[in-house]
N, CA, C and O of each residue as an XYZ file, in Angstrom:
684
protein
N      14.538     19.627     14.402
C      13.851     19.877     15.655
C      14.269     21.243     16.185
O      15.450     21.588     16.146
N      13.324     22.012     16.673
C      13.597     23.356     17.173
C      14.398     23.290     18.472
O      14.208     22.385     19.285
N      15.288     24.253     18.655
C      16.084     24.323     19.872
C      15.178     24.642     21.065
O      14.280     25.477     20.960
N      15.414     23.981     22.184
C      14.617     24.169     23.383
C      15.340     25.145     24.304
O      16.542     25.018     24.537
N      14.596     26.122     24.826
C      15.164     27.130     25.717
C      14.578     27.003     27.117
O      13.441     26.569     27.300
N      15.384     27.394     28.097
C      14.978     27.392     29.490
C      15.031     28.833     29.983
O      16.042     29.513     29.810
N      13.945     29.299     30.598
C      13.905     30.654     31.133
C      14.767     30.712     32.390
O      14.578     29.927     33.320
N      15.723     31.658     32.411
C      16.619     31.822     33.566
C      16.415     33.168     34.254
O      17.131     33.501     35.199
N      15.444     33.937     33.783
C      15.154     35.230     34.403
C      14.322     36.092     33.482
O      13.819     35.647     32.451
N      14.195     37.352     33.895
C      13.534     38.324     33.022
C      14.213     39.666     33.203
O      14.836     39.937     34.230
N      14.081     40.493     32.193
C      14.680     41.817     32.256
C      13.876     42.682     33.209
O      12.650     42.758     33.126
N      14.589     43.329     34.113
C      13.955     44.202     35.088
C      14.046     45.654     34.663
O      14.062     45.970     33.474
N      14.105     46.528     35.649
C      14.136     47.967     35.367
C      15.507     48.386     34.846
O      16.493     47.655     34.949
N      15.526     49.570     34.294
C      16.782     50.106     33.777
C      17.657     50.580     34.929
O      17.191     50.790     36.049
N      18.956     50.745     34.616
C      19.910     51.232     35.602
C      20.806     52.253     34.922
O      21.436     51.957     33.906
N      20.860     53.437     35.474
C      21.749     54.468     34.942
C      21.249     55.072     33.645
O      20.081     54.934     33.281
N      22.164     55.748     32.953
C      21.783     56.495     31.749
C      22.343     55.905     30.458
O      22.189     56.502     29.392
N      22.996     54.732     30.538
C      23.637     54.150     29.357
C      22.912     52.925     28.805
O      23.455     52.211     27.962
N      21.686     52.677     29.275
C      20.907     51.566     28.735
C      21.124     50.238     29.433
O      20.746     49.195     28.898
N      21.720     50.249     30.612
C      21.890     49.008     31.367
C      20.547     48.579     31.958
O      19.646     49.394     32.158
N      20.439     47.283     32.231
C      19.206     46.732     32.804
C      19.549     45.701     33.860
O      20.522     44.957     33.733
N      18.728     45.668     34.912
C      18.835     44.597     35.894
C      18.187     43.348     35.312
O      17.251     43.431     34.517
N      18.697     42.195     35.718
C      18.026     40.935     35.417
C      17.435     40.429     36.720
O      18.104     40.410     37.754
N      16.179     40.023     36.662
C      15.537     39.371     37.803
C      15.748     37.876     37.574
O      15.047     37.265     36.767
N      16.717     37.286     38.285
C      17.058     35.891     37.997
C      15.983     34.908     38.434
O      15.335     35.079     39.467
N      15.817     33.893     37.631
C      14.940     32.764     37.948
C      15.849     31.538     38.063
O      15.566     30.474     37.512
N      16.941     31.722     38.792
C      17.968     30.699     38.901
C      18.686     30.870     40.228
O      18.735     31.968     40.782
N      19.236     29.789     40.725
C      20.045     29.865     41.934
C      21.475     30.284     41.610
O      22.321     30.334     42.503
N      21.752     30.584     40.351
C      23.095     30.902     39.904
C      23.131     32.253     39.182
O      23.430     32.293     37.989
N      22.831     33.368     39.879
C      22.777     34.663     39.198
C      24.119     35.117     38.621
O      24.148     35.943     37.709
N      25.227     34.589     39.142
C      26.538     34.960     38.620
C      26.783     34.362     37.233
O      27.762     34.707     36.571
N      25.900     33.470     36.796
C      26.059     32.858     35.478
C      26.045     33.903     34.362
O      26.634     33.695     33.301
N      25.370     35.024     34.607
C      25.262     36.060     33.586
C      26.605     36.752     33.331
O      26.782     37.376     32.285
N      27.547     36.651     34.264
C      28.861     37.286     34.101
C      29.665     36.654     32.974
O      30.472     37.332     32.337
N      29.460     35.383     32.722
C      30.245     34.667     31.723
C      29.574     34.618     30.353
O      30.075     33.960     29.442
N      28.467     35.295     30.204
C      27.713     35.181     28.963
C      28.041     36.323     28.004
O      28.187     37.475     28.413
N      28.152     35.983     26.732
C      28.363     37.002     25.708
C      27.076     37.265     24.935
O      26.970     38.235     24.185
N      26.098     36.380     25.133
C      24.803     36.544     24.478
C      23.728     35.893     25.335
O      23.999     34.983     26.117
N      22.514     36.375     25.173
C      21.346     35.783     25.820
C      20.267     35.661     24.763
O      20.425     36.143     23.641
N      19.197     35.031     25.116
C      18.040     34.938     24.228
C      16.864     35.601     24.935
O      16.630     35.373     26.122
N      16.135     36.417     24.200
C      14.952     37.086     24.729
C      13.721     36.524     24.032
O      13.732     36.271     22.828
N      12.656     36.333     24.812
C      11.412     35.818     24.228
C      10.622     36.971     23.631
O      10.365     37.985     24.281
N      10.248     36.784     22.381
C       9.358     37.693     21.672
C       8.136     36.879     21.278
O       8.164     36.155     20.283
N       7.074     36.993     22.045
C       5.844     36.217     21.880
C       6.158     34.729     21.875
O       6.407     34.165     22.941
N       6.159     34.066     20.716
C       6.357     32.615     20.682
C       7.733     32.197     20.164
O       7.930     31.031     19.824
N       8.683     33.125     20.097
C      10.016     32.774     19.586
C      11.102     33.398     20.455
O      10.863     34.374     21.166
N      12.285     32.826     20.388
C      13.450     33.334     21.115
C      14.397     33.989     20.129
O      14.651     33.453     19.050
N      14.917     35.147     20.498
C      15.847     35.879     19.639
C      17.160     36.106     20.367
O      17.184     36.562     21.510
N      18.265     35.776     19.677
C      19.586     35.944     20.263
C      19.968     37.425     20.290
O      19.793     38.144     19.306
N      20.497     37.870     21.448
C      20.927     39.257     21.616
C      22.326     39.223     22.232
O      22.566     38.488     23.190
N      23.241     40.011     21.687
C      24.611     40.057     22.208
C      24.710     41.052     23.363
O      24.012     42.065     23.391
N      25.585     40.743     24.309
C      25.805     41.608     25.460
C      27.064     42.443     25.256
O      28.100     41.934     24.829
N      26.958     43.730     25.567
C      28.145     44.582     25.595
C      28.896     44.383     26.902
O      30.127     44.404     26.930
N      28.144     44.190     27.992
C      28.776     44.001     29.298
C      27.800     43.342     30.259
O      26.587     43.334     30.047
N      28.373     42.790     31.325
C      27.565     42.234     32.419
C      28.385     42.346     33.691
O      29.609     42.217     33.681
N      27.672     42.590     34.797
C      28.332     42.715     36.094
C      27.300     42.515     37.185
O      26.098     42.451     36.925
N      27.791     42.415     38.418
C      26.918     42.295     39.576
C      26.962     43.618     40.333
O      28.039     44.113     40.665
N      25.790     44.187     40.603
C      25.678     45.438     41.359
C      24.762     45.166     42.550
O      23.599     44.801     42.382
N      25.294     45.347     43.736
C      24.539     45.083     44.975
C      23.924     43.684     44.974
O      22.794     43.497     45.425
N      24.667     42.710     44.470
C      24.223     41.332     44.469
C      23.282     40.953     43.340
O      22.803     39.820     43.282
N      23.012     41.900     42.436
C      22.072     41.636     41.338
C      22.765     41.754     39.991
O      23.583     42.654     39.797
N      22.453     40.857     39.052
C      23.063     40.955     37.725
C      22.543     42.163     36.951
O      21.347     42.454     36.941
N      23.478     42.853     36.305
C      23.162     43.997     35.454
C      23.823     43.738     34.107
O      24.995     43.369     34.046
N      23.062     43.932     33.020
C      23.611     43.723     31.685
C      23.386     44.953     30.822
O      22.508     45.776     31.080
N      24.210     45.046     29.790
C      24.015     46.062     28.757
C      23.941     45.309     27.442
O      24.877     44.607     27.062
N      22.819     45.462     26.751
C      22.606     44.785     25.481
C      23.218     45.590     24.343
O      23.175     46.820     24.343
N      23.783     44.889     23.387
C      24.351     45.532     22.207
C      23.255     46.310     21.478
O      22.172     45.776     21.237
N      23.530     47.562     21.129
C      22.582     48.386     20.392
C      21.593     49.153     21.253
O      20.820     49.958     20.734
N      21.601     48.921     22.546
C      20.721     49.650     23.468
C      21.580     50.681     24.187
O      22.471     50.327     24.959
N      21.308     51.958     23.931
C      22.192     53.018     24.432
C      21.541     53.950     25.451
O      22.237     54.709     26.125
N      20.214     53.899     25.572
C      19.537     54.837     26.470
C      18.570     54.088     27.386
O      18.156     52.971     27.075
N      18.214     54.699     28.508
C      17.216     54.072     29.383
C      15.866     53.896     28.690
O      15.137     52.945     28.972
N      15.541     54.803     27.796
C      14.257     54.713     27.081
C      14.222     53.474     26.181
O      13.214     52.769     26.127
N      15.331     53.214     25.475
C      15.406     52.019     24.623
C      15.341     50.757     25.486
O      14.650     49.798     25.142
N      16.058     50.764     26.600
C      16.092     49.609     27.487
C      14.723     49.352     28.120
O      14.313     48.200     28.264
N      14.022     50.410     28.494
C      12.741     50.232     29.193
C      11.706     49.520     28.329
O      10.769     48.930     28.867
N      11.847     49.558     27.017
C      10.924     48.847     26.126
C      11.080     47.324     26.222
O      10.228     46.568     25.755
N      12.185     46.895     26.836
C      12.444     45.461     26.957
C      12.122     44.915     28.349
O      12.218     43.709     28.580
N      11.743     45.793     29.273
C      11.430     45.375     30.638
C      10.381     44.267     30.628
O       9.424     44.307     29.854
N      10.575     43.284     31.495
C       9.700     42.122     31.671
C       9.837     41.070     30.575
O       9.104     40.082     30.588
N      10.742     41.252     29.643
C      10.959     40.239     28.613
C      11.714     39.058     29.232
O      12.675     39.265     29.973
N      11.299     37.837     28.940
C      11.949     36.647     29.477
C      13.350     36.487     28.894
O      13.583     36.745     27.713
N      14.286     36.050     29.758
C      15.656     35.766     29.356
C      15.834     34.255     29.393
O      15.494     33.608     30.384
N      16.366     33.694     28.315
C      16.534     32.250     28.262
C      17.895     31.831     27.747
O      18.643     32.623     27.174
N      18.191     30.565     27.968
C      19.402     29.951     27.432
C      18.995     28.620     26.798
O      18.000     28.018     27.199
N      19.767     28.163     25.808
C      19.481     26.830     25.262
C      19.576     25.789     26.374
O      20.414     25.905     27.269
N      18.722     24.780     26.317
C      18.648     23.781     27.377
C      19.997     23.111     27.634
O      20.281     22.718     28.765
N      20.825     22.977     26.610
C      22.125     22.328     26.805
C      23.142     23.240     27.508
O      24.264     22.813     27.784
N      22.758     24.489     27.799
C      23.655     25.408     28.489
C      23.239     25.681     29.942
O      23.813     26.558     30.587
N      22.268     24.957     30.454
C      21.882     25.159     31.849
C      23.015     24.680     32.752
O      23.801     23.811     32.376
N      23.087     25.260     33.946
C      24.113     24.903     34.910
C      23.863     23.478     35.395
O      22.725     23.105     35.681
N      24.927     22.685     35.487
C      24.797     21.320     35.993
C      24.500     21.371     37.488
O      25.142     22.105     38.238
N      23.518     20.580     37.905
C      23.093     20.566     39.301
C      23.792     19.461     40.088
O      24.197     18.447     39.521
N      23.930     19.663     41.389
C      24.505     18.606     42.217
C      23.536     17.424     42.338
O      22.342     17.552     42.068
N      24.073     16.282     42.748
C      23.277     15.075     42.955
C      22.089     15.372     43.874
O      22.258     16.000     44.919
N      20.901     14.927     43.493
C      19.715     15.099     44.321
C      18.976     16.411     44.096
O      17.944     16.650     44.724
N      19.483     17.265     43.212
C      18.807     18.525     42.872
C      18.229     18.382     41.460
O      18.796     17.692     40.613
N      17.091     19.045     41.219
C      16.399     18.889     39.943
C      15.894     20.230     39.447
O      15.565     21.116     40.236
N      15.837     20.368     38.142
C      15.239     21.561     37.554
C      13.726     21.434     37.656
O      13.173     20.347     37.485
N      13.063     22.547     37.934
C      11.604     22.543     38.036
C      10.980     22.034     36.742
O      10.022     21.262     36.786
N      11.502     22.451     35.593
C      10.904     22.033     34.328
C      11.013     20.514     34.125
O      10.221     19.935     33.381
N      11.986     19.868     34.779
C      12.082     18.412     34.695
C      11.056     17.717     35.585
O      10.663     16.585     35.300
N      10.617     18.373     36.656
C       9.648     17.771     37.580
C       8.207     17.887     37.084
O       7.384     17.004     37.322
N       7.911     19.001     36.383
C       6.549     19.223     35.897
C       6.159     18.083     34.952
O       6.885     17.758     34.013
N       5.009     17.493     35.221
C       4.511     16.405     34.382
C       4.910     15.019     34.858
O       4.436     14.022     34.313
N       5.772     14.936     35.862
C       6.150     13.616     36.393
C       4.952     12.961     37.089
O       4.158     13.630     37.752
N       4.841     11.659     36.925
C       3.807     10.886     37.591
C       4.209     10.714     39.060
O       5.374     10.451     39.359
N       3.251     10.862     39.967
C       3.498     10.723     41.402
C       2.856      9.425     41.877
O       1.665      9.186     41.678
N       3.690      8.586     42.517
C       3.242      7.287     42.997
C       3.390      7.211     44.502
O       4.318      7.784     45.073
N       2.464      6.494     45.149
C       2.517      6.309     46.600
C       3.494      5.176     46.893
O       3.424      4.116     46.271
N       4.399      5.396     47.833
C       5.498      4.472     48.101
C       5.040      3.069     48.522
O       5.522      2.080     47.968
N       4.138      2.966     49.470
C       3.797      1.652     50.028
C       2.951      0.795     49.091
O       3.075     -0.430     49.100
N       2.093      1.418     48.283
C       1.196      0.639     47.420
C       1.547      0.724     45.939
O       1.134     -0.127     45.151
N       2.304      1.740     45.562
C       2.605      1.951     44.140
C       1.454      2.592     43.393
O       1.520      2.752     42.174
N       0.390      2.966     44.109
C      -0.787      3.563     43.476
C      -0.454      4.945     42.922
O       0.343      5.690     43.491
N      -1.080      5.258     41.809
C      -0.878      6.574     41.188
C      -1.640      7.623     41.987
O      -2.843      7.491     42.211
N      -0.925      8.678     42.420
C      -1.536      9.788     43.152
C      -1.963     10.869     42.175
O      -3.043     11.442     42.316
N      -1.131     11.149     41.190
C      -1.425     12.192     40.219
C      -0.170     12.573     39.464
O       0.718     11.752     39.236
N      -0.118     13.853     39.078
C       0.977     14.368     38.265
C       1.411     15.727     38.804
O       0.577     16.528     39.226
N       2.724     15.984     38.788
C       3.230     17.285     39.241
C       2.758     18.352     38.259
O       3.050     18.297     37.064
N       2.028     19.317     38.790
C       1.472     20.394     37.977
C       2.301     21.672     38.100
O       2.437     22.428     37.138
N       2.854     21.903     39.298
C       3.638     23.111     39.545
C       4.569     22.867     40.723
O       4.356     21.958     41.525
N       5.599     23.690     40.812
C       6.512     23.656     41.942
C       6.681     25.092     42.432
O       7.109     25.971     41.685
N       6.339     25.312     43.687
C       6.506     26.634     44.303
C       7.762     26.595     45.155
O       8.002     25.619     45.866
N       8.563     27.646     45.087
C       9.788     27.692     45.873
C       9.597     28.621     47.065
O       9.100     29.740     46.931
N       9.998     28.138     48.223
C       9.925     28.886     49.472
C      11.265     28.766     50.180
O      12.033     27.852     49.880
N      11.564     29.662     51.110
C      12.856     29.593     51.804
C      13.105     28.260     52.525
O      14.225     27.750     52.498
N      12.091     27.698     53.160
C      12.289     26.454     53.910
C      12.404     25.244     52.987
O      13.288     24.409     53.177
N      11.530     25.138     51.997
C      11.539     24.015     51.054
C      10.578     24.321     49.911
O       9.736     25.215     50.005
N      10.721     23.568     48.842
C       9.782     23.681     47.732
C       8.497     22.940     48.093
O       8.480     22.094     48.987
N       7.419     23.276     47.375
C       6.139     22.588     47.542
C       5.668     22.152     46.157
O       5.581     22.962     45.233
N       5.365     20.860     46.027
C       4.856     20.318     44.774
C       3.339     20.414     44.769
O       2.685     20.060     45.750
N       2.780     20.893     43.663
C       1.339     20.856     43.447
C       1.065     19.648     42.563
O       1.606     19.525     41.464
N       0.220     18.767     43.061
C      -0.094     17.525     42.364
C      -1.560     17.569     41.938
O      -2.446     17.853     42.745
N      -1.800     17.284     40.667
C      -3.165     17.216     40.137
C      -3.546     15.745     40.039
O      -2.865     14.962     39.377
N      -4.658     15.366     40.714
C      -5.109     13.976     40.692
C      -5.946     13.711     39.436
O      -6.328     14.640     38.724
N      -6.221     12.442     39.182
C      -7.006     12.057     38.004
C      -8.407     12.656     38.029
O      -8.979     12.949     36.979
N      -8.968     12.840     39.245
C     -10.309     13.420     39.335
C     -10.292     14.948     39.435
O     -11.314     15.564     39.736
N      -9.135     15.555     39.184
C      -9.044     17.018     39.119
C      -8.737     17.705     40.430
O      -8.623     18.930     40.459
N      -8.599     16.962     41.521
C      -8.250     17.583     42.800
C      -6.807     18.071     42.770
O      -5.967     17.571     42.022
N      -6.557     19.059     43.607
C      -5.203     19.582     43.753
C      -4.699     19.230     45.148
O      -5.372     19.485     46.147
N      -3.502     18.639     45.203
C      -2.878     18.279     46.478
C      -1.528     18.970     46.571
O      -0.881     19.223     45.554
N      -1.104     19.274     47.789
C       0.198     19.891     48.007
C       1.076     18.927     48.785
O       0.599     18.160     49.621
N       2.386     18.983     48.488
C       3.346     18.123     49.165
C       4.625     18.907     49.390
O       5.212     19.430     48.442
N       5.061     18.992     50.644
C       6.347     19.619     50.940
C       7.447     18.740     50.346
O       7.488     17.536     50.597
N       8.327     19.340     49.566
C       9.396     18.590     48.902
C      10.568     18.408     49.857
O      11.614     19.040     49.710
N      10.375     17.536     50.831
C      11.401     17.210     51.826
C      11.630     15.699     51.795
O      10.758     14.938     51.374
N      12.808     15.277     52.244
C      13.181     13.861     52.171
C      12.211     12.929     52.892
O      12.040     11.783     52.478
N      11.579     13.398     53.955
C      10.660     12.513     54.673
C       9.401     12.204     53.863
O       8.742     11.201     54.135
N       9.047     13.028     52.881
C       7.865     12.784     52.058
C       8.205     12.376     50.626
O       7.503     11.551     50.040
N       9.262     12.934     50.056
C       9.668     12.588     48.686
C      10.718     11.485     48.804
O      11.849     11.734     49.221
N      10.336     10.281     48.437
C      11.198      9.110     48.649
C      12.174      8.886     47.500
O      13.318      8.495     47.730
N      11.736      9.131     46.263
C      12.645      8.990     45.121
C      12.138      9.839     43.961
O      10.938     10.052     43.789
N      13.098     10.315     43.174
C      12.780     11.118     41.990
C      13.551     10.524     40.817
O      14.773     10.388     40.871
N      12.828     10.174     39.762
C      13.425      9.646     38.542
C      12.917     10.500     37.384
O      11.890     10.192     36.778
N      13.656     11.591     37.077
C      13.182     12.490     36.022
C      13.290     11.828     34.651
O      12.521     12.159     33.749
N      14.229     10.902     34.479
C      14.343     10.198     33.200
C      13.116      9.317     32.982
O      12.547      9.297     31.891
N      12.710      8.590     34.020
C      11.523      7.739     33.937
C      10.230      8.481     34.201
O       9.145      7.914     34.079
N      10.347      9.780     34.571
C       9.200     10.663     34.809
C       8.326     10.165     35.962
O       7.100     10.248     35.891
N       8.964      9.637     37.046
C       8.225      9.122     38.202
C       8.815      9.666     39.498
O      10.032      9.758     39.656
N       7.920     10.024     40.423
C       8.302     10.476     41.757
C       7.521      9.627     42.748
O       6.298      9.515     42.661
N       8.243      9.031     43.693
C       7.612      8.200     44.715
C       7.555      8.993     46.011
O       8.542      9.603     46.424
N       6.374      8.978     46.654
C       6.172      9.796     47.859
C       5.563      8.977     48.991
O       5.045      7.879     48.786
N       5.644      9.549     50.192
C       4.907      9.044     51.346
C       3.643      9.890     51.405
O       3.722     11.106     51.580
N       2.488      9.269     51.262
C       1.224     10.022     51.187
C       0.892     10.749     52.483
O      -0.017     11.580     52.494
N       1.598     10.463     53.575
C       1.366     11.170     54.836
C       1.643     12.673     54.686
O       1.132     13.471     55.472
N       2.429     13.059     53.710
C       2.756     14.469     53.513
C       1.772     15.245     52.665
O       1.919     16.458     52.513
N       0.779     14.587     52.112
C      -0.195     15.249     51.241
C      -1.202     16.074     52.043
O      -1.713     15.641     53.076
N      -1.469     17.274     51.534
C      -2.538     18.092     52.122
C      -3.367     18.678     50.990
O      -2.868     18.889     49.885
N      -4.626     18.935     51.274
C      -5.503     19.609     50.312
C      -5.538     21.082     50.669
O      -5.744     21.442     51.828
N      -5.337     21.941     49.665
C      -5.354     23.381     49.978
C      -6.742     23.887     50.315
O      -6.916     25.073     50.599
């Protein structure tokens, strides 16, 4: 079975004259890059392991130097490339927190009746709270603020999320 990777960011613009690059993190744990000796970069439909010469935080943002990349011109060819880690290396989350990739595809059920509402299609992150996009069986799109008053239970193992339908809105 092929190894599964999770995207944790993408390569941003270059920094300085030695081939360093900013990482635009797609994680709540940007300091995770400090402890890494290698990352994986997506090349079309495959992931390729790349070793790091160095990593540090500059003005609150992760900066890395890839092995074999010595100039800004070489580094700029990698801008916007996805950065990933094997799924077994993701940071462990506290109780009640979930990875977005675990929520996508979960069945959404209404708390009082048990009726199927739809399936989580996307999760948007905002400063106040996340918003779940739910696709219904008839193709409608519904939005739900991911707050405790509306999201009653999440079972990513069983792939089910129970909600209070009072929180549903149509965009």
